[in-house]
C-alpha positions in Angstrom: 92.7 94.4 100.5 93.3 95.1 96.9 94.7 92.3 94.8 98.3 93.0 94.0 99.9 91.4 91.0 103.4 91.6 92.3 106.3 89.2 92.8 107.9 89.4 96.2 111.3 88.0 97.0 111.5 86.6 100.5 114.9 87.0 102.1 115.8 85.3 105.4 118.3 83.2 107.3 117.7 79.5 106.9 117.2 79.1 110.7 114.1 81.4 110.3 112.4 79.0 107.8 109.3 78.4 110.1 108.5 82.1 110.2 109.3 82.4 106.5 106.9 79.6 105.6 104.1 81.1 107.6 104.6 84.6 106.1 104.9 83.2 102.6 101.7 81.3 103.0 99.8 84.4 104.3 101.3 86.7 101.6 100.3 84.2 98.9 96.7 84.1 100.3 96.8 87.9 100.1 97.3 87.6 96.4 101.1 88.1 96.1 103.4 85.8 94.3 106.2 85.0 96.8 109.6 83.7 95.7 111.3 81.8 98.5 114.8 80.7 97.6 114.8 77.8 100.1 111.7 76.3 98.3 112.5 77.3 94.7 116.1 76.3 94.4 116.6 72.5 94.5 119.8 70.7 95.5 122.3 70.6 92.6 120.8 73.6 90.8 122.7 76.8 90.1 121.9 78.6 93.3 123.4 82.0 92.4 121.8 81.9 88.9 118.4 81.2 90.3 118.7 83.9 93.0 119.9 86.4 90.5 117.0 85.6 88.1 114.5 85.8 90.9 115.9 89.1 92.2 115.7 90.5 88.6 112.1 89.3 88.1 110.8 90.4 91.5 109.0 93.7 92.3 109.6 93.8 96.1 111.6 92.2 98.9 110.5 91.3 102.4 113.5 90.6 104.7 113.0 88.7 107.9 115.2 90.4 110.5 116.8 88.3 113.2 120.3 88.1 114.7 121.1 85.3 112.2 120.1 87.4 109.2 122.5 90.1 110.3 125.4 87.6 109.9 124.2 86.2 106.5 126.4 87.1 103.5 123.7 85.8 101.1 121.0 88.0 102.7 123.3 91.0 102.7 123.9 90.5 98.9 120.2 90.2 98.3 119.5 93.4 100.2 122.4 95.2 98.4 120.8 94.2 95.1 117.4 95.5 96.1 118.9 98.8 97.3 120.7 99.3 94.0 117.6 98.5 91.9 115.1 101.2 91.0 112.5 98.4 90.6 112.6 97.9 94.4 112.3 101.6 95.3 110.1 101.8 98.5 109.5 98.1 98.2 112.2 96.7 100.6 110.3 95.8 103.7 112.1 94.6 106.8 110.0 92.4 109.1 111.4 92.0 112.6 110.9 88.4 113.9 113.7 88.7 116.6 115.3 92.1 117.3 119.0 92.5 116.8 121.5 95.4 117.2 123.7 93.9 114.4 121.5 95.1 111.5 123.1 96.5 108.4 122.9 100.3 108.9 120.8 100.8 105.7 118.0 98.6 107.1 117.8 100.7 110.2 116.8 103.6 107.9 113.7 101.8 106.7 110.5 101.5 108.6 110.4 98.1 110.2 107.3 95.9 110.5 107.3 94.3 113.9 106.0 90.7 113.8 105.4 90.4 117.5 103.8 87.0 116.9 101.0 88.7 115.0 101.5 87.5 111.5 98.1 88.8 110.3 98.9 92.4 111.3 102.3 92.1 109.7 100.8 90.8 106.4 98.3 93.7 106.4 101.1 96.2 106.9 103.2 94.7 104.1 100.3 94.6 101.7 99.4 98.2 102.6 103.0 99.4 101.8 103.1 97.5 98.5 99.7 98.9 97.5 101.0 102.4 98.2 103.9 102.0 95.8 106.7 104.4 95.3 104.6 107.4 94.2 102.3 107.4 97.2 105.3 106.8 99.5 107.1 109.9 98.2 103.9 112.0 98.6 103.4 110.7 102.2 107.0 111.6 103.1 106.7 115.0 101.5 103.5 115.7 103.4 105.2 114.7 106.7 108.0 117.3 106.2 
């Protein structure tokens, strides 16, 4: 794996914190700077200001997909931000930890990374996609058509 100097925003429902912690740890070991809102924002701090700043400063987003995330307004807003920002182009990566049919339609358009209890494989796939970046992703899609 190449060393990526990239800040990744980790978006997930609070109930999925155990998977988030494991994934954050492995992505950090892979050389990524991972911003986890549930670890970075302390009680009493300006939650929305901290989230907004982290979204602005991040280069990519990994969203843990579960039935609970499909119902989270906070995660929906984070995803909407990433979709509207050119900085996140081809760098919004949904990771399925528990399948759900309630996904926001736009996430269904993205290639999902299945976790299937194999965190190492999921991390390799995430890093591979981030290494490719927007330009290689465009070229790969064009070649497929």
